[in-house]
C-alpha positions in Angstrom: 13.9 133.6 46.6 11.9 131.3 48.7 8.4 133.3 48.5 6.0 132.4 50.8 2.2 133.6 52.1 0.8 133.7 55.5 -2.4 134.1 56.3 -2.7 135.7 59.9 -5.6 136.5 62.8 -4.4 138.5 65.6 -6.3 138.6 68.3 -6.6 141.2 72.2 -6.9 144.9 72.1 -6.3 145.4 68.3 -8.7 147.5 66.8 -9.6 151.2 68.0 -5.8 151.2 68.1 -4.2 152.1 64.7 -3.0 148.8 63.8 -4.3 148.3 60.1 -2.4 151.6 59.7 0.2 150.0 61.4 0.3 147.2 60.0 0.4 148.5 56.2 3.4 150.9 57.5 5.4 148.2 58.3 5.1 145.4 55.8 6.1 148.0 52.9 9.0 149.0 55.4 10.1 145.5 54.9 8.8 145.3 51.3 5.7 142.2 52.2 2.3 142.7 50.0 -0.5 141.7 50.4 -3.8 143.1 53.0 -5.2 143.9 56.8 -8.9 144.3 57.7 -10.6 144.3 60.8 -12.8 141.1 61.4 -16.7 141.8 63.1 -15.0 139.3 66.1 -12.6 142.1 67.1 -9.8 140.6 65.6 -7.7 141.2 63.0 -7.6 139.6 59.6 -4.1 139.5 57.4 -2.7 138.2 54.4 1.1 138.9 53.7 3.2 137.5 50.9 7.0 137.9 50.2 10.7 136.5 50.8 10.4 134.0 54.3 12.9 136.0 56.1 11.0 139.3 55.7 6.9 137.8 56.2 8.7 136.0 59.5 10.1 139.8 60.4 6.8 140.7 60.1 4.7 138.0 62.1 6.8 139.0 64.8 6.1 142.7 64.9 2.1 141.1 64.6 3.3 139.5 68.1 3.9 142.9 69.6 1.7 145.6 67.1 1.5 149.1 67.5 1.9 151.1 71.3 -1.9 151.1 71.5 -2.4 147.1 71.0 -2.4 143.8 73.8 -1.7 141.1 71.3 -2.8 138.2 73.2 -2.4 135.5 70.1 -1.1 135.3 66.7 -2.5 132.2 64.5 -1.0 131.5 61.3 -1.6 129.4 58.8 0.4 128.8 55.8 -0.6 129.4 52.2 0.8 129.1 48.8 2.6 132.5 47.3 0.1 133.5 44.7 2.3 136.5 43.8 -1.6 138.6 42.9 -0.3 141.7 45.2 1.3 144.8 44.0 1.4 146.7 47.6 -0.3 146.6 51.0 -3.2 147.4 51.6 -6.0 148.5 54.3 -9.6 146.6 53.5 -12.6 147.8 54.9 
């Protein structure tokens, strides 16, 4: 299994639209681990780990987000897989 880690920053109208809660639900559904949080600059930051194909599906979802979101940009930085997460959580 090819496991990878993605550091994702999502820009646009992504706060106040249940982006974090929906991100957690999507991650749990496709079995991706990590966390999501709002940043002071109005973006949403995500660390996601899992099988390459699952991470790609997750990133594809981040380009759309939940129904109230308007995503303008998704930056992805690939990092070394750590296996440190047991599930997927919303951080504050």
